N, C-alpha and C positions, 0 to 999 in steps of 0.2 A: 434569503441569501442566494446570490447568483451562482450558477453552475460553472461558468467559465470553461466549459468543455471538458471538465474533469469527469473521469469515469468513476461512477459510484459503485462500490462493492455492495453486493446484496447478500443478506443472510441466507438466501436460498442456495447460494453456491458454497456455503460453509460445510465442511466435513468435520464432524465433531471428533477430532483426534488431535492430540498434542496441543491442547489449549494452555495458554500461559496467562497468569495473573498480571494485572496492570504493572505492579512494581517490578516483577521479573522482566516484563517486556521493556520497561524503561531502562533497567539495568543492562540488559543484553544488547539493546540497540543504541544506547547512549542518547536517545531523544529526550528532550526536556519534557516534563509532564504537561506544560502549557501547549507545546507544539503537538504532542500526542492528542490532547483534548481537541485541538483545532482540527487535526486530521480525522478524528472520530466524528466531530460535528459536521465536517464537510462530506462525510461518507466515503472518504478516500481509502481508509484502512478498514478492514473487516474487524468487527468487534461484536461480542455477544454480551449484552447487558444482563448481568446477574441480579443486580439491584440498582437503586438510584445512582450510587456512586461506585459501583463495582463492575468492572469489565474484564473479560477474558479475550485473548487474541489467538488466532491460529498461528502456530509456530512458523508457517511459511511466510507470514507477514514480516518476519524479522529481516530477511534479506532485502525485501522491498523497501522497508523504512530505512535500513542502513544505506541503501543506494540513494534514497532521497536525501538523507543527511549529508552524504558525501558530495552529491551534486550541488546542494545548497551551499555547503561550505566552500567547495572548490571554486564555484562561480559567483559566490557572494549573492545568492538569490534568495528572495523571500520564499516561504513555504509554497505559495500558490504557483510560482514559477517552476520550482522543483517538481511539483506534482505533475505539471503539464509535460515536462521533459521525460519523467519516468513513464507516464502514460504513453507518450509517443514511442519511447524505446520498446515498451511492451508490445505495442501494435506492430512495430517493425519486426520484432521477433516472431510474432504470430504469422505475419505475411511471409516472412522468409521460410518458415516451416511449411506453409501452404504451397509456396512456389516449388519447394523441394518435392513435396508430395505430387504435385501436378507434373513435374518433370519426370518423376518415376513412372507415371502412367503412360508416357509416350514411348 
């Protein structure tokens, strides 16, 4: 599968707190199970595999997936398009924080 410039989430960055079971995650985000499977397969959303068909997700992923769902719905985008936009928005947020920190050094 091609990466398409998507930032993959790594389990090395997971903090084992507030993990949510698959069904709770689907309920709280409103994401359809097929789309969530797609996001996990792409490596876009952080997930901890408990068994072959049992995943848990960090609670902080809820807002990220909700943002994705909203962008895809509002702009009628496929999942891949929405993930690219969310990734870009996250990069902009990081850069803005870095710029603020650099300005504070002057």
